[in-house]
C-alpha positions in Angstrom: -27.5 -2.3 -7.9 -27.6 -3.9 -4.9 -24.8 -4.8 -2.9 -24.6 -8.2 -1.0 -22.6 -7.0 1.7 -19.8 -10.5 2.0 -17.4 -9.5 0.7 -15.5 -11.6 -2.5 -11.8 -13.9 -2.5 -10.4 -10.5 -4.6 -10.9 -8.5 -1.9 -9.1 -10.9 0.7 -6.4 -11.6 -1.4 -6.1 -8.2 -2.3 -6.5 -7.5 1.7 -3.6 -10.3 2.5 -1.0 -8.8 0.2 -1.3 -5.2 0.9 -0.5 -6.9 5.3 2.3 -9.2 3.7 3.6 -6.2 1.5 3.3 -3.5 4.9 4.9 -6.0 7.4 7.5 -7.2 4.7 9.0 -3.5 4.6 8.5 -3.2 8.1 10.7 -6.5 8.9 13.7 -5.2 5.9 13.3 -1.6 7.5 12.9 -0.4 3.4 10.5 0.0 0.8 9.0 -3.8 0.3 8.7 -3.8 -3.6 11.2 -2.0 -7.2 7.9 0.0 -7.5 8.1 1.6 -4.2 10.7 3.5 -6.0 11.8 5.9 -3.0 15.5 6.7 -4.0 18.3 6.2 -1.4 18.8 10.5 -1.1 15.4 10.8 0.9 15.4 12.0 3.7 14.6 10.1 6.3 13.4 7.2 4.0 14.1 4.3 7.0 10.9 6.7 8.8 9.3 6.9 5.8 10.2 3.1 5.0 7.8 2.3 8.2 5.3 4.1 7.3 4.8 3.5 4.4 4.8 -0.7 5.7 2.4 0.5 9.1 -0.5 2.5 6.9 -0.3 -0.4 4.0 -0.5 -3.5 7.2 -3.7 -2.0 8.7 -4.9 -0.6 5.2 -5.3 -4.7 4.3 -6.4 -5.1 7.6 -9.2 -2.8 7.2 -9.7 -5.0 3.5 -10.7 -7.9 5.6 -14.0 -6.3 8.1 -16.7 -5.6 5.4 -17.4 -2.4 8.4 -13.7 -0.9 8.0 -13.3 -2.5 4.1 -14.2 1.0 2.4 -11.4 3.2 4.1 -9.2 0.3 4.0 -9.8 0.2 0.1 -9.3 4.3 0.5 -6.3 4.9 1.8 -5.1 1.2 -0.4 -5.7 3.6 -2.9 -4.0 6.9 -1.7 -0.9 4.9 -0.6 -1.1 3.3 -4.1 -1.4 6.4 -6.0 1.7 8.3 -4.4 3.6 5.4 -5.6 2.6 5.5 -9.1 2.8 9.3 -8.7 6.5 8.6 -8.1 7.0 6.6 -10.8 5.2 9.1 -12.9 7.8 11.8 -12.3 11.0 8.7 -12.6 9.2 7.7 -16.5 8.6 11.5 -17.7 12.0 13.1 -16.4 13.7 9.7 -18.6 11.7 8.7 -21.2 
């Protein structure tokens, strides 16, 4: 399969959404959405929110350039996998 070398509109939308969530987390000093289920009792929660928001925004921005799009996609996949695992643990603990 041959790659066209150009980014699709969906990639731009996904990157913009990731940037938005990252900036929203940084501005609110908290995790951006309800699905980022990090409980208030977690040590250094605000610092983790800043790290997650920064990583999300940077990875989203990386998606917008062809040269760094692969790394941005891998970073977002890693970040979103961590949040998915947190939800999975929560769901299995309280079915």
